[in-house]
ChimeraX commands (.cxc) that place a marker at each C-alpha (Angstrom):
marker #1 position 12.26,-30.44,-12.34 radius 0.5
marker #1 position 12.17,-30.29,-16.08 radius 0.5
marker #1 position 12.43,-26.86,-17.41 radius 0.5
marker #1 position 10.31,-25.62,-20.41 radius 0.5
marker #1 position 8.75,-22.63,-21.98 radius 0.5
marker #1 position 5.32,-21.73,-23.24 radius 0.5
marker #1 position 6.63,-20.29,-26.45 radius 0.5
marker #1 position 6.91,-22.62,-29.44 radius 0.5
marker #1 position 9.87,-20.50,-30.67 radius 0.5
marker #1 position 9.97,-19.49,-34.30 radius 0.5
marker #1 position 10.29,-22.64,-36.40 radius 0.5
marker #1 position 9.51,-24.12,-39.84 radius 0.5
marker #1 position 9.24,-27.90,-39.05 radius 0.5
marker #1 position 8.67,-30.13,-36.03 radius 0.5
marker #1 position 12.33,-31.19,-35.98 radius 0.5
marker #1 position 13.53,-27.51,-35.81 radius 0.5
marker #1 position 10.93,-26.89,-33.04 radius 0.5
marker #1 position 12.34,-29.70,-30.91 radius 0.5
marker #1 position 16.01,-29.00,-31.70 radius 0.5
marker #1 position 15.57,-25.25,-30.69 radius 0.5
marker #1 position 14.10,-26.28,-27.27 radius 0.5
marker #1 position 16.86,-28.96,-26.79 radius 0.5
marker #1 position 19.56,-26.41,-27.65 radius 0.5
marker #1 position 18.35,-24.15,-24.85 radius 0.5
marker #1 position 18.98,-26.99,-22.41 radius 0.5
marker #1 position 15.24,-27.57,-21.95 radius 0.5
marker #1 position 13.74,-31.00,-20.92 radius 0.5
marker #1 position 10.17,-30.51,-21.59 radius 0.5
marker #1 position 7.78,-28.61,-23.98 radius 0.5
marker #1 position 4.29,-27.37,-24.43 radius 0.5
marker #1 position 2.57,-29.01,-27.38 radius 0.5
marker #1 position 2.36,-26.46,-30.14 radius 0.5
marker #1 position -0.52,-27.89,-32.30 radius 0.5
marker #1 position -4.18,-28.56,-31.49 radius 0.5
marker #1 position -6.39,-31.54,-32.13 radius 0.5
marker #1 position -7.78,-29.76,-35.18 radius 0.5
marker #1 position -4.57,-30.45,-36.99 radius 0.5
marker #1 position -4.06,-33.48,-39.18 radius 0.5
marker #1 position -2.98,-36.57,-37.46 radius 0.5
marker #1 position 0.32,-36.67,-39.44 radius 0.5
marker #1 position 1.21,-33.24,-38.15 radius 0.5
marker #1 position 0.37,-34.13,-34.57 radius 0.5
marker #1 position 2.50,-37.22,-34.72 radius 0.5
marker #1 position 5.31,-35.50,-36.30 radius 0.5
marker #1 position 5.57,-33.11,-33.39 radius 0.5
marker #1 position 5.20,-35.94,-30.94 radius 0.5
marker #1 position 8.06,-37.90,-32.64 radius 0.5
marker #1 position 10.24,-34.90,-32.84 radius 0.5
marker #1 position 9.91,-34.29,-29.13 radius 0.5
marker #1 position 10.59,-38.04,-28.45 radius 0.5
marker #1 position 13.70,-38.09,-30.68 radius 0.5
marker #1 position 15.15,-34.95,-28.85 radius 0.5
marker #1 position 14.40,-36.52,-25.50 radius 0.5
marker #1 position 11.82,-33.95,-24.56 radius 0.5
marker #1 position 8.77,-34.77,-22.46 radius 0.5
marker #1 position 5.45,-33.11,-23.28 radius 0.5
marker #1 position 4.23,-31.20,-20.33 radius 0.5
marker #1 position 1.03,-29.52,-21.37 radius 0.5
marker #1 position -1.72,-29.47,-23.97 radius 0.5
marker #1 position -3.71,-26.30,-23.58 radius 0.5
marker #1 position -7.44,-25.81,-23.93 radius 0.5
marker #1 position -7.84,-22.13,-23.04 radius 0.5
marker #1 position -11.45,-21.87,-24.06 radius 0.5
marker #1 position -14.56,-20.95,-22.05 radius 0.5
marker #1 position -16.03,-24.28,-21.12 radius 0.5
marker #1 position -18.49,-22.49,-18.85 radius 0.5
marker #1 position -19.64,-19.97,-21.57 radius 0.5
marker #1 position -23.09,-18.45,-21.01 radius 0.5
marker #1 position -24.30,-19.36,-24.40 radius 0.5
marker #1 position -25.32,-23.11,-24.43 radius 0.5
marker #1 position -24.12,-23.63,-27.91 radius 0.5
marker #1 position -20.68,-22.03,-27.38 radius 0.5
marker #1 position -20.36,-23.97,-24.02 radius 0.5
marker #1 position -20.98,-27.30,-25.85 radius 0.5
marker #1 position -18.54,-26.33,-28.61 radius 0.5
marker #1 position -15.70,-25.71,-26.12 radius 0.5
marker #1 position -16.48,-28.68,-23.94 radius 0.5
marker #1 position -16.30,-30.83,-27.07 radius 0.5
marker #1 position -12.93,-29.14,-27.85 radius 0.5
marker #1 position -11.62,-29.86,-24.40 radius 0.5
marker #1 position -12.62,-33.53,-24.77 radius 0.5
marker #1 position -10.73,-33.64,-28.07 radius 0.5
marker #1 position -7.64,-31.87,-26.63 radius 0.5
marker #1 position -7.53,-34.26,-23.67 radius 0.5
marker #1 position -7.81,-37.28,-26.03 radius 0.5
marker #1 position -4.95,-35.91,-28.07 radius 0.5
marker #1 position -2.90,-35.20,-24.95 radius 0.5
marker #1 position -3.42,-38.74,-23.85 radius 0.5
marker #1 position -2.40,-40.15,-27.28 radius 0.5
marker #1 position 0.86,-38.23,-27.32 radius 0.5
marker #1 position 1.75,-38.84,-23.72 radius 0.5
marker #1 position 1.45,-35.36,-22.24 radius 0.5
marker #1 position 1.58,-34.82,-18.52 radius 0.5
marker #1 position -1.62,-32.88,-18.48 radius 0.5
marker #1 position -4.32,-31.08,-20.59 radius 0.5
marker #1 position -5.00,-27.82,-18.89 radius 0.5
marker #1 position -7.64,-25.03,-18.91 radius 0.5
marker #1 position -8.92,-22.46,-16.56 radius 0.5
marker #1 position -12.36,-22.91,-15.26 radius 0.5
marker #1 position -14.00,-20.16,-17.25 radius 0.5
marker #1 position -16.94,-17.91,-16.41 radius 0.5
marker #1 position -20.49,-17.23,-17.71 radius 0.5
marker #1 position -20.73,-13.99,-15.80 radius 0.5
marker #1 position -18.97,-11.31,-17.86 radius 0.5
marker #1 position -17.48,-10.22,-21.16 radius 0.5
marker #1 position -14.00,-11.62,-20.29 radius 0.5
marker #1 position -13.96,-15.35,-20.36 radius 0.5
marker #1 position -11.16,-15.60,-17.82 radius 0.5
marker #1 position -11.97,-12.43,-15.98 radius 0.5
marker #1 position -12.81,-11.73,-12.32 radius 0.5
marker #1 position -16.43,-11.50,-11.16 radius 0.5
marker #1 position -18.12,-11.91,-7.83 radius 0.5
marker #1 position -20.30,-14.80,-9.08 radius 0.5
marker #1 position -17.16,-16.79,-10.11 radius 0.5
marker #1 position -17.11,-17.93,-6.35 radius 0.5
marker #1 position -20.77,-18.73,-6.18 radius 0.5
marker #1 position -22.22,-22.11,-5.37 radius 0.5
marker #1 position -23.82,-22.17,-8.80 radius 0.5
marker #1 position -20.44,-21.75,-10.51 radius 0.5
marker #1 position -18.86,-24.26,-8.38 radius 0.5
marker #1 position -21.43,-26.92,-9.31 radius 0.5
marker #1 position -21.13,-26.05,-12.89 radius 0.5
marker #1 position -17.41,-26.37,-12.80 radius 0.5
marker #1 position -17.53,-29.81,-11.10 radius 0.5
marker #1 position -20.00,-31.07,-13.66 radius 0.5
marker #1 position -17.94,-29.69,-16.58 radius 0.5
marker #1 position -14.67,-31.29,-15.38 radius 0.5
marker #1 position -16.39,-34.73,-14.85 radius 0.5
marker #1 position -18.05,-34.42,-18.35 radius 0.5
marker #1 position -14.61,-33.71,-20.08 radius 0.5
marker #1 position -12.87,-36.62,-18.27 radius 0.5
marker #1 position -15.72,-39.19,-18.55 radius 0.5
marker #1 position -16.08,-38.42,-22.27 radius 0.5
marker #1 position -12.35,-38.50,-23.05 radius 0.5
marker #1 position -11.50,-41.41,-20.87 radius 0.5
marker #1 position -7.79,-40.74,-20.71 radius 0.5
marker #1 position -5.52,-43.48,-19.58 radius 0.5
marker #1 position -2.27,-41.55,-18.85 radius 0.5
marker #1 position -2.81,-37.85,-18.96 radius 0.5
marker #1 position -4.45,-35.78,-16.30 radius 0.5
marker #1 position -7.10,-33.08,-16.96 radius 0.5
marker #1 position -6.22,-29.99,-14.79 radius 0.5
marker #1 position -7.75,-26.66,-14.04 radius 0.5
marker #1 position -5.02,-24.01,-13.56 radius 0.5
marker #1 position -5.00,-22.11,-10.27 radius 0.5
marker #1 position -6.24,-18.54,-10.78 radius 0.5
marker #1 position -6.43,-15.21,-8.80 radius 0.5
marker #1 position -10.14,-14.48,-9.40 radius 0.5
marker #1 position -11.73,-17.78,-10.11 radius 0.5
marker #1 position -11.66,-21.26,-8.63 radius 0.5
marker #1 position -9.24,-22.73,-7.61 radius 0.5
marker #1 position -7.68,-19.62,-6.08 radius 0.5
marker #1 position -6.07,-21.35,-3.00 radius 0.5
marker #1 position -4.65,-24.69,-2.11 radius 0.5
marker #1 position -7.80,-25.35,0.01 radius 0.5
marker #1 position -10.08,-24.62,-2.87 radius 0.5
marker #1 position -8.04,-26.99,-5.09 radius 0.5
marker #1 position -8.27,-29.75,-2.56 radius 0.5
marker #1 position -12.04,-29.36,-2.33 radius 0.5
marker #1 position -12.30,-29.30,-6.19 radius 0.5
marker #1 position -10.28,-32.44,-6.29 radius 0.5
marker #1 position -12.60,-34.13,-3.79 radius 0.5
marker #1 position -15.88,-33.04,-5.38 radius 0.5
marker #1 position -14.81,-33.94,-8.96 radius 0.5
marker #1 position -13.79,-37.41,-7.60 radius 0.5
marker #1 position -11.92,-38.61,-10.63 radius 0.5
marker #1 position -8.47,-40.19,-10.54 radius 0.5
marker #1 position -7.82,-38.52,-13.91 radius 0.5
marker #1 position -8.07,-35.00,-12.40 radius 0.5
marker #1 position -4.81,-33.41,-11.17 radius 0.5
marker #1 position -3.33,-30.17,-9.91 radius 0.5
marker #1 position -1.79,-27.64,-12.38 radius 0.5
marker #1 position 0.16,-25.35,-9.95 radius 0.5
marker #1 position 0.62,-21.72,-10.80 radius 0.5
marker #1 position 1.75,-20.22,-7.49 radius 0.5
marker #1 position 1.97,-16.62,-8.75 radius 0.5
marker #1 position -1.56,-16.79,-9.78 radius 0.5
marker #1 position -2.63,-17.46,-6.23 radius 0.5
marker #1 position -0.41,-14.74,-4.58 radius 0.5
marker #1 position -3.20,-12.26,-4.07 radius 0.5
marker #1 position -2.63,-10.80,-0.61 radius 0.5
marker #1 position 0.15,-9.13,1.35 radius 0.5
marker #1 position 0.65,-12.23,3.52 radius 0.5
marker #1 position 1.17,-14.60,0.53 radius 0.5
marker #1 position 3.26,-12.01,-1.10 radius 0.5
marker #1 position 5.69,-11.21,1.61 radius 0.5
marker #1 position 5.76,-14.71,3.04 radius 0.5
marker #1 position 5.77,-16.50,-0.26 radius 0.5
marker #1 position 8.15,-19.07,1.09 radius 0.5
marker #1 position 5.54,-20.16,3.60 radius 0.5
marker #1 position 2.92,-20.19,0.95 radius 0.5
marker #1 position 5.04,-22.35,-1.27 radius 0.5
marker #1 position 5.29,-24.86,1.47 radius 0.5
marker #1 position 1.56,-24.70,2.08 radius 0.5
marker #1 position 0.83,-25.43,-1.59 radius 0.5
marker #1 position 3.20,-28.41,-1.87 radius 0.5
marker #1 position 2.18,-29.91,1.52 radius 0.5
marker #1 position -1.62,-29.69,0.91 radius 0.5
marker #1 position -1.49,-30.75,-2.76 radius 0.5
marker #1 position 1.17,-33.45,-2.47 radius 0.5
marker #1 position 0.61,-36.28,-4.82 radius 0.5
marker #1 position -1.69,-34.46,-7.15 radius 0.5
marker #1 position 0.58,-31.97,-8.81 radius 0.5
marker #1 position 1.49,-32.76,-12.48 radius 0.5
marker #1 position 2.74,-29.45,-13.99 radius 0.5
marker #1 position 3.81,-26.03,-12.76 radius 0.5
marker #1 position 4.01,-22.56,-14.30 radius 0.5
marker #1 position 7.25,-20.55,-13.49 radius 0.5
marker #1 position 7.22,-16.75,-13.47 radius 0.5
marker #1 position 7.77,-13.97,-10.81 radius 0.5
marker #1 position 5.78,-11.28,-8.96 radius 0.5
marker #1 position 6.46,-7.77,-7.75 radius 0.5
marker #1 position 4.70,-5.17,-5.66 radius 0.5
marker #1 position 3.89,-1.96,-7.41 radius 0.5
marker #1 position 4.63,1.19,-5.50 radius 0.5
marker #1 position 1.33,2.81,-6.15 radius 0.5
marker #1 position -1.66,2.66,-3.73 radius 0.5
marker #1 position -3.48,0.53,-3.06 radius 0.5
marker #1 position -1.92,-3.02,-2.91 radius 0.5
marker #1 position -1.15,-3.97,-6.44 radius 0.5
marker #1 position 0.73,-6.88,-7.77 radius 0.5
marker #1 position 2.29,-7.36,-11.11 radius 0.5
marker #1 position 3.42,-10.55,-12.74 radius 0.5
marker #1 position 7.00,-10.23,-14.14 radius 0.5
marker #1 position 9.78,-12.27,-15.55 radius 0.5
marker #1 position 11.82,-14.61,-13.30 radius 0.5
marker #1 position 14.31,-12.61,-11.25 radius 0.5
marker #1 position 12.49,-9.31,-11.43 radius 0.5
marker #1 position 10.22,-10.00,-8.51 radius 0.5
marker #1 position 10.34,-11.56,-4.98 radius 0.5
marker #1 position 9.32,-15.12,-5.46 radius 0.5
marker #1 position 11.64,-17.62,-3.89 radius 0.5
marker #1 position 12.31,-19.47,-7.14 radius 0.5
marker #1 position 14.91,-21.73,-5.64 radius 0.5
marker #1 position 12.52,-22.95,-3.04 radius 0.5
marker #1 position 9.83,-23.41,-5.74 radius 0.5
marker #1 position 12.05,-25.51,-7.83 radius 0.5
marker #1 position 13.19,-27.50,-4.78 radius 0.5
marker #1 position 9.77,-28.36,-3.74 radius 0.5
marker #1 position 8.67,-29.15,-7.22 radius 0.5
marker #1 position 11.53,-31.51,-7.63 radius 0.5
marker #1 position 10.78,-33.29,-4.35 radius 0.5
marker #1 position 7.20,-33.76,-5.59 radius 0.5
marker #1 position 8.59,-35.23,-8.85 radius 0.5
marker #1 position 12.18,-35.09,-10.25 radius 0.5
marker #1 position 10.63,-34.81,-13.70 radius 0.5
marker #1 position 8.08,-32.13,-12.71 radius 0.5
marker #1 position 7.48,-29.87,-15.73 radius 0.5
marker #1 position 8.01,-26.19,-14.83 radius 0.5
marker #1 position 7.05,-23.93,-17.72 radius 0.5
marker #1 position 8.17,-20.35,-18.03 radius 0.5
marker #1 position 5.34,-18.28,-19.42 radius 0.5
marker #1 position 3.74,-14.92,-20.37 radius 0.5
marker #1 position 6.88,-13.29,-21.96 radius 0.5
marker #1 position 6.55,-11.51,-25.27 radius 0.5
marker #1 position 9.42,-12.37,-27.56 radius 0.5
marker #1 position 11.59,-15.54,-28.14 radius 0.5
marker #1 position 14.54,-13.46,-27.07 radius 0.5
marker #1 position 12.86,-12.72,-23.68 radius 0.5
marker #1 position 12.25,-16.50,-23.27 radius 0.5
marker #1 position 15.75,-17.22,-24.04 radius 0.5
marker #1 position 17.01,-14.64,-21.50 radius 0.5
marker #1 position 14.65,-16.03,-18.85 radius 0.5
marker #1 position 15.82,-19.62,-19.44 radius 0.5
marker #1 position 19.43,-18.44,-18.95 radius 0.5
marker #1 position 18.51,-16.61,-15.74 radius 0.5
marker #1 position 16.70,-19.67,-14.25 radius 0.5
marker #1 position 19.47,-22.18,-15.41 radius 0.5
marker #1 position 22.15,-19.86,-13.86 radius 0.5
marker #1 position 20.13,-19.43,-10.78 radius 0.5
marker #1 position 19.06,-23.10,-10.25 radius 0.5
marker #1 position 21.74,-25.18,-12.00 radius 0.5
marker #1 position 25.04,-23.71,-10.68 radius 0.5
marker link #1:1,2 radius 0.2
marker link #1:2,3 radius 0.2
marker link #1:3,4 radius 0.2
marker link #1:4,5 radius 0.2
marker link #1:5,6 radius 0.2
marker link #1:6,7 radius 0.2
marker link #1:7,8 radius 0.2
marker link #1:8,9 radius 0.2
marker link #1:9,10 radius 0.2
marker link #1:10,11 radius 0.2
marker link #1:11,12 radius 0.2
marker link #1:12,13 radius 0.2
marker link #1:13,14 radius 0.2
marker link #1:14,15 radius 0.2
marker link #1:15,16 radius 0.2
marker link #1:16,17 radius 0.2
marker link #1:17,18 radius 0.2
marker link #1:18,19 radius 0.2
marker link #1:19,20 radius 0.2
marker link #1:20,21 radius 0.2
marker link #1:21,22 radius 0.2
marker link #1:22,23 radius 0.2
marker link #1:23,24 radius 0.2
marker link #1:24,25 radius 0.2
marker link #1:25,26 radius 0.2
marker link #1:26,27 radius 0.2
marker link #1:27,28 radius 0.2
marker link #1:28,29 radius 0.2
marker link #1:29,30 radius 0.2
marker link #1:30,31 radius 0.2
marker link #1:31,32 radius 0.2
marker link #1:32,33 radius 0.2
marker link #1:33,34 radius 0.2
marker link #1:34,35 radius 0.2
marker link #1:35,36 radius 0.2
marker link #1:36,37 radius 0.2
marker link #1:37,38 radius 0.2
marker link #1:38,39 radius 0.2
marker link #1:39,40 radius 0.2
marker link #1:40,41 radius 0.2
marker link #1:41,42 radius 0.2
marker link #1:42,43 radius 0.2
marker link #1:43,44 radius 0.2
marker link #1:44,45 radius 0.2
marker link #1:45,46 radius 0.2
marker link #1:46,47 radius 0.2
marker link #1:47,48 radius 0.2
marker link #1:48,49 radius 0.2
marker link #1:49,50 radius 0.2
marker link #1:50,51 radius 0.2
marker link #1:51,52 radius 0.2
marker link #1:52,53 radius 0.2
marker link #1:53,54 radius 0.2
marker link #1:54,55 radius 0.2
marker link #1:55,56 radius 0.2
marker link #1:56,57 radius 0.2
marker link #1:57,58 radius 0.2
marker link #1:58,59 radius 0.2
marker link #1:59,60 radius 0.2
marker link #1:60,61 radius 0.2
marker link #1:61,62 radius 0.2
marker link #1:62,63 radius 0.2
marker link #1:63,64 radius 0.2
marker link #1:64,65 radius 0.2
marker link #1:65,66 radius 0.2
marker link #1:66,67 radius 0.2
marker link #1:67,68 radius 0.2
marker link #1:68,69 radius 0.2
marker link #1:69,70 radius 0.2
marker link #1:70,71 radius 0.2
marker link #1:71,72 radius 0.2
marker link #1:72,73 radius 0.2
marker link #1:73,74 radius 0.2
marker link #1:74,75 radius 0.2
marker link #1:75,76 radius 0.2
marker link #1:76,77 radius 0.2
marker link #1:77,78 radius 0.2
marker link #1:78,79 radius 0.2
marker link #1:79,80 radius 0.2
marker link #1:80,81 radius 0.2
marker link #1:81,82 radius 0.2
marker link #1:82,83 radius 0.2
marker link #1:83,84 radius 0.2
marker link #1:84,85 radius 0.2
marker link #1:85,86 radius 0.2
marker link #1:86,87 radius 0.2
marker link #1:87,88 radius 0.2
marker link #1:88,89 radius 0.2
marker link #1:89,90 radius 0.2
marker link #1:90,91 radius 0.2
marker link #1:91,92 radius 0.2
marker link #1:92,93 radius 0.2
marker link #1:93,94 radius 0.2
marker link #1:94,95 radius 0.2
marker link #1:95,96 radius 0.2
marker link #1:96,97 radius 0.2
marker link #1:97,98 radius 0.2
marker link #1:98,99 radius 0.2
marker link #1:99,100 radius 0.2
marker link #1:100,101 radius 0.2
marker link #1:101,102 radius 0.2
marker link #1:102,103 radius 0.2
marker link #1:103,104 radius 0.2
marker link #1:104,105 radius 0.2
marker link #1:105,106 radius 0.2
marker link #1:106,107 radius 0.2
marker link #1:107,108 radius 0.2
marker link #1:108,109 radius 0.2
marker link #1:109,110 radius 0.2
marker link #1:110,111 radius 0.2
marker link #1:111,112 radius 0.2
marker link #1:112,113 radius 0.2
marker link #1:113,114 radius 0.2
marker link #1:114,115 radius 0.2
marker link #1:115,116 radius 0.2
marker link #1:116,117 radius 0.2
marker link #1:117,118 radius 0.2
marker link #1:118,119 radius 0.2
marker link #1:119,120 radius 0.2
marker link #1:120,121 radius 0.2
marker link #1:121,122 radius 0.2
marker link #1:122,123 radius 0.2
marker link #1:123,124 radius 0.2
marker link #1:124,125 radius 0.2
marker link #1:125,126 radius 0.2
marker link #1:126,127 radius 0.2
marker link #1:127,128 radius 0.2
marker link #1:128,129 radius 0.2
marker link #1:129,130 radius 0.2
marker link #1:130,131 radius 0.2
marker link #1:131,132 radius 0.2
marker link #1:132,133 radius 0.2
marker link #1:133,134 radius 0.2
marker link #1:134,135 radius 0.2
marker link #1:135,136 radius 0.2
marker link #1:136,137 radius 0.2
marker link #1:137,138 radius 0.2
marker link #1:138,139 radius 0.2
marker link #1:139,140 radius 0.2
marker link #1:140,141 radius 0.2
marker link #1:141,142 radius 0.2
marker link #1:142,143 radius 0.2
marker link #1:143,144 radius 0.2
marker link #1:144,145 radius 0.2
marker link #1:145,146 radius 0.2
marker link #1:146,147 radius 0.2
marker link #1:147,148 radius 0.2
marker link #1:148,149 radius 0.2
marker link #1:149,150 radius 0.2
marker link #1:150,151 radius 0.2
marker link #1:151,152 radius 0.2
marker link #1:152,153 radius 0.2
marker link #1:153,154 radius 0.2
marker link #1:154,155 radius 0.2
marker link #1:155,156 radius 0.2
marker link #1:156,157 radius 0.2
marker link #1:157,158 radius 0.2
marker link #1:158,159 radius 0.2
marker link #1:159,160 radius 0.2
marker link #1:160,161 radius 0.2
marker link #1:161,162 radius 0.2
marker link #1:162,163 radius 0.2
marker link #1:163,164 radius 0.2
marker link #1:164,165 radius 0.2
marker link #1:165,166 radius 0.2
marker link #1:166,167 radius 0.2
marker link #1:167,168 radius 0.2
marker link #1:168,169 radius 0.2
marker link #1:169,170 radius 0.2
marker link #1:170,171 radius 0.2
marker link #1:171,172 radius 0.2
marker link #1:172,173 radius 0.2
marker link #1:173,174 radius 0.2
marker link #1:174,175 radius 0.2
marker link #1:175,176 radius 0.2
marker link #1:176,177 radius 0.2
marker link #1:177,178 radius 0.2
marker link #1:178,179 radius 0.2
marker link #1:179,180 radius 0.2
marker link #1:180,181 radius 0.2
marker link #1:181,182 radius 0.2
marker link #1:182,183 radius 0.2
marker link #1:183,184 radius 0.2
marker link #1:184,185 radius 0.2
marker link #1:185,186 radius 0.2
marker link #1:186,187 radius 0.2
marker link #1:187,188 radius 0.2
marker link #1:188,189 radius 0.2
marker link #1:189,190 radius 0.2
marker link #1:190,191 radius 0.2
marker link #1:191,192 radius 0.2
marker link #1:192,193 radius 0.2
marker link #1:193,194 radius 0.2
marker link #1:194,195 radius 0.2
marker link #1:195,196 radius 0.2
marker link #1:196,197 radius 0.2
marker link #1:197,198 radius 0.2
marker link #1:198,199 radius 0.2
marker link #1:199,200 radius 0.2
marker link #1:200,201 radius 0.2
marker link #1:201,202 radius 0.2
marker link #1:202,203 radius 0.2
marker link #1:203,204 radius 0.2
marker link #1:204,205 radius 0.2
marker link #1:205,206 radius 0.2
marker link #1:206,207 radius 0.2
marker link #1:207,208 radius 0.2
marker link #1:208,209 radius 0.2
marker link #1:209,210 radius 0.2
marker link #1:210,211 radius 0.2
marker link #1:211,212 radius 0.2
marker link #1:212,213 radius 0.2
marker link #1:213,214 radius 0.2
marker link #1:214,215 radius 0.2
marker link #1:215,216 radius 0.2
marker link #1:216,217 radius 0.2
marker link #1:217,218 radius 0.2
marker link #1:218,219 radius 0.2
marker link #1:219,220 radius 0.2
marker link #1:220,221 radius 0.2
marker link #1:221,222 radius 0.2
marker link #1:222,223 radius 0.2
marker link #1:223,224 radius 0.2
marker link #1:224,225 radius 0.2
marker link #1:225,226 radius 0.2
marker link #1:226,227 radius 0.2
marker link #1:227,228 radius 0.2
marker link #1:228,229 radius 0.2
marker link #1:229,230 radius 0.2
marker link #1:230,231 radius 0.2
marker link #1:231,232 radius 0.2
marker link #1:232,233 radius 0.2
marker link #1:233,234 radius 0.2
marker link #1:234,235 radius 0.2
marker link #1:235,236 radius 0.2
marker link #1:236,237 radius 0.2
marker link #1:237,238 radius 0.2
marker link #1:238,239 radius 0.2
marker link #1:239,240 radius 0.2
marker link #1:240,241 radius 0.2
marker link #1:241,242 radius 0.2
marker link #1:242,243 radius 0.2
marker link #1:243,244 radius 0.2
marker link #1:244,245 radius 0.2
marker link #1:245,246 radius 0.2
marker link #1:246,247 radius 0.2
marker link #1:247,248 radius 0.2
marker link #1:248,249 radius 0.2
marker link #1:249,250 radius 0.2
marker link #1:250,251 radius 0.2
marker link #1:251,252 radius 0.2
marker link #1:252,253 radius 0.2
marker link #1:253,254 radius 0.2
marker link #1:254,255 radius 0.2
marker link #1:255,256 radius 0.2
marker link #1:256,257 radius 0.2
marker link #1:257,258 radius 0.2
marker link #1:258,259 radius 0.2
marker link #1:259,260 radius 0.2
marker link #1:260,261 radius 0.2
marker link #1:261,262 radius 0.2
marker link #1:262,263 radius 0.2
marker link #1:263,264 radius 0.2
marker link #1:264,265 radius 0.2
marker link #1:265,266 radius 0.2
marker link #1:266,267 radius 0.2
marker link #1:267,268 radius 0.2
marker link #1:268,269 radius 0.2
marker link #1:269,270 radius 0.2
marker link #1:270,271 radius 0.2
marker link #1:271,272 radius 0.2
marker link #1:272,273 radius 0.2
view
């Protein structure tokens, strides 16, 4: 596995950005600028990563490509296409989004109709449109696994891959996002094996975090920093490395750079003894 973080860290130049990640012992990065930046800036960050020996794990979209408003939907699909083209040009492992929803005020929120046949067909068509328009040669387009929208399980991911039917579509695995039941929580080792066995050969990037059970009724789970929950992080890293020795594993959803530095230290001490 290649360890990285979702934070860009405070920096004033592409060189400082890359050097700060390298100094933490990281091997991969999330790309910190978008396709809307000048080409010179984009290439400066790519070159800085290359010179520091860092791979580029992810280019994010993070827009509602299934927005209810047709004009907004077209805008964000176009953005996803341009992000994927940029990701391919800089050699990123993947360009990633969540599927989005037209069914409520929160673009990545949970709604019953997120699991409707209509949403499924819309998602398949959107993913095909992004890939067919961008025509990437190296980078995979991915939809991140999620707790309340597709794909929310390994089986849903397999079905999505089959229905999209594009070699340029890959798996972005966030195991914690799919731990949504007591069975998956208490037997997360079994769930980790299920994910990697079923999705073998399709996984191009992973998110790394932890999960804990809250004491209040009813069953409530809370995402947390690595080491503060019960996820078998050692097994997660082992399975990811078996899938790909250079698998990007990105620590995410912390608040400050100091928290990211502390989490990197924990993970490195835990996994690289």
